[in-house]
Each structure stands twice: as C-alpha cells, then as structure tokens.
C-alpha positions, 0 to 999 in steps of 0.5 A: 485456474488463473488467480483473480486480479483486483485493481484498486485506485485512488487520487491523492491531492499531493505531488508524485514525489511526495506521494512516493515518499509517503507510500514507501517510508517505513516511518509513514507506512505506520501511520496509514497502513490499516483498513479501519481505526481498530487496526494498527501497523506497529512496525514496517521495514523496507529495503526499497530496491529489487530483491529487497524485502518489505514487511508490514506488521498489521495488528488488531489494536486490542492485540487480539489478532495480527499478521505480517504482511511480507514481500520481495520487491520484484521491481522498484522504479521511483517515483512510479512503480513498486512490484512485489511478491507476497511471501505466499506467492501472490503478485502486487503492483503499484503504479503512481502517475502524476495528474494536473492536480496530484497523483493517481495511485493504482494497485493491482493484486492477485486475490488469495483463496480463503476469503471472498474477492470482494471483501479483499478489494474492499479491505485493500481499497480502505488501506488506500483510502487511509493512505489518501487521508494521511497524505492529504493531512501531511504538511506540504501535501498540495500538489505543485 
C-alpha cells in the first residue's frame, strides 16, 4: 500500500529570502515549531545541506511528553526547496515560492500509520499557521 501524501500550505506576508531564513534558522525554529500554546520546541539543530541532519525537540510545556522530530536532508536549494527523509523513512518536501505580496510555503508529507491522516494534516497545518504568525510578527516582515 502506498503511503498517504498530505499537502498543507500558507501564504506568508514576507519576502522569500526572509521567509526561508525564519523557516530554516534554528534560533527561529524554536520560536514557532509547535502546534499549540501548550507545546514548545526547546531545541533545534540544522545542518542545512544535502546529507545534513535536522532535529527539532518537541515537548509539552508541562514536561509530560515529548519527542524528537529528526530527519536527513535529501535536497536543499535555497531559498526554494527543502526535501528530507524522516528517521522513520517518510518523505517530506517543502517549497517556497515568491508571490507579489510575500511567499507561498507548501509542504507535502507522507502520513504515518498510527494516527488518523486528517489529525496529522491538522497538526502540521497548525504548526505552519504558527510559523506564519511568527514570521509576520518579526520586524521587517513586509514583502518587497
């Protein structure tokens, strides 16, 4: 059976280069990489090159549960493409495309089999929406 592929997307009111920087810099990843306010991302490490590693620690703020979101980059083409293989073998691809008023960020990922696909889509979309809020709140976010 082929894996279910899910796509999420958001328009970010920030120029492409700035969106890329906020999306890939570990100093910023810790500020947005969680789906709700009761979660956090206390640590992120990025070796932004093909063959490099991506690691983001995701935890409940109360410390009750947490996990490492880890992957190896298959392709890194700044400022437009990130492709990675998660440690469990699933594929993820993120594209950033300029628009007249910002950047369209689209991620396609293979769903895992333990949780409902719609729940996964909603969780990944919530993280992307959190990124949008974070990016647009940073000084100098306006497109140009």
